[in-house]
Each structure stands twice: as C-alpha cells, then as structure tokens.
C-alpha positions in Angstrom: 26.7 122.8 125.5 29.7 120.8 124.2 31.6 121.1 127.5 28.5 120.0 129.5 28.7 116.6 127.7 32.5 116.2 127.3 35.7 116.6 129.2 36.1 120.2 130.1 39.9 120.0 129.8 39.7 119.1 126.1 39.3 122.0 123.7 36.0 122.1 121.8 36.1 121.2 118.1 37.1 124.0 115.9 35.1 123.1 112.8 31.5 122.0 112.3 32.7 118.7 110.8 34.7 117.9 114.0 31.7 119.0 116.1 29.3 116.7 114.4 31.9 113.8 114.4 32.1 114.3 118.1 28.3 114.3 118.4 28.1 111.0 116.4 30.8 109.4 118.5 28.8 110.5 121.7 25.6 109.0 120.3 27.4 105.7 119.4 28.9 105.5 122.9 25.4 106.1 124.4 24.1 103.3 122.2 26.9 100.9 123.3 26.5 101.7 127.0 22.7 101.2 126.8 23.2 97.8 125.0 24.2 95.0 127.4 26.2 93.2 124.7 28.5 96.2 124.2 28.9 97.8 127.7 32.6 96.9 127.7 33.2 98.8 124.4 32.4 102.4 125.3 35.9 103.8 124.8 35.9 104.8 121.1 38.8 106.8 119.7 38.1 106.1 116.0 35.0 104.6 114.4 37.1 101.6 113.4 37.3 100.8 117.1 33.6 99.9 117.1 32.7 96.2 117.5 32.5 94.6 114.0 28.7 94.3 114.0 28.2 97.9 115.1 30.7 99.1 112.5 28.9 97.2 109.8 25.6 98.8 110.9 27.2 102.2 110.9 28.4 101.7 107.4 24.8 100.7 106.4 23.5 104.0 108.0 26.2 105.9 106.1 25.1 104.4 102.8 21.5 105.2 103.7 22.5 108.8 104.5 24.4 109.1 101.2 21.6 107.7 99.2 19.2 110.2 100.8 21.5 113.2 100.0 22.2 111.9 96.5 18.5 111.5 95.8 17.8 115.2 96.4 17.6 115.3 100.2 15.4 112.2 100.9 14.7 112.7 104.5 12.4 109.9 105.4 13.2 106.2 104.6 10.6 103.5 104.4 12.5 100.6 102.7 15.2 99.7 105.2 15.9 96.0 105.8 14.5 94.0 108.7 16.7 94.2 111.8 18.0 97.7 110.8 19.7 99.3 113.8 19.6 103.0 114.1 22.5 103.2 116.6 20.9 106.3 118.1 21.6 108.3 115.0 18.1 107.9 113.5 14.6 107.7 114.9 12.1 105.0 114.1 8.5 106.3 113.6 5.4 104.1 113.6 2.3 105.4 111.9 -1.0 103.7 111.8 -3.2 104.3 108.7 -6.8 103.0 108.5 -6.4 101.8 104.9 -2.7 100.7 105.0 -2.1 99.5 108.5 1.2 100.0 110.4 3.9 101.9 108.5 7.4 102.2 109.9 9.7 105.0 108.7 13.1 106.2 109.7 14.8 109.6 109.7 18.0 111.1 111.0 17.9 113.0 114.2 19.2 116.1 112.4 19.9 116.8 108.7 23.5 117.6 109.5 24.0 114.1 110.8 22.7 112.8 107.5 25.0 115.1 105.5 
C-alpha cells in the first residue's frame, strides 16, 4: 500500500513511527493541494516547512491529540475552538439531537495518528 501512494524508488519506512509520520505528511500534502491558498506549498520535507498558519494549526492538533491521550484516551472532542482546521488528520461529525440541536464533534482518522 505504501508504494502505491509514494515513490516506488524510495524504500518503505522501517518503523511504525516513520510509517505514520509519512502518512501524516501525505495527508498534509493532500490538504495543501486541495486548498487554493496553499497549492504552491506541496513539497514538504519537514513539518517546519509548512506555511506558518498551517504549522500553527498542526501544533494545535498535536496539543489536542496529547490532551486526549493524557486524559485516558479521549477519542471524541467537542470543545474545539471556532475556525479549528482538521488539516485532513481529523474528521468533523455533525449530529442532530431533538432536544439539543446540532452538535459538532471531532475525532482522529485513526487512533495511531492521535498517539
């Protein structure tokens, strides 16, 4: 699967950490290429190569992930700030309750991305 999405000449990551780092990098590149403001920024070697605003949003996602792990595997987040960008690493879920109205929650695409 890795070689279907990446350069076949490059060796596949040898550790799970490197594999998930590569997955996160790929999701960020997809986010940048889908966003007209960042189409010119799709060559990412290190996370610090991200545009400043996206890098700040990534740091906010990292803090959210850490908070969830530190709080005993909190997997669903309801209290994220307005304008929160998921950068393709989280999904936004809208639920409609008869007595509460619209409720928005966020969760990571996979637990290993959160960890």
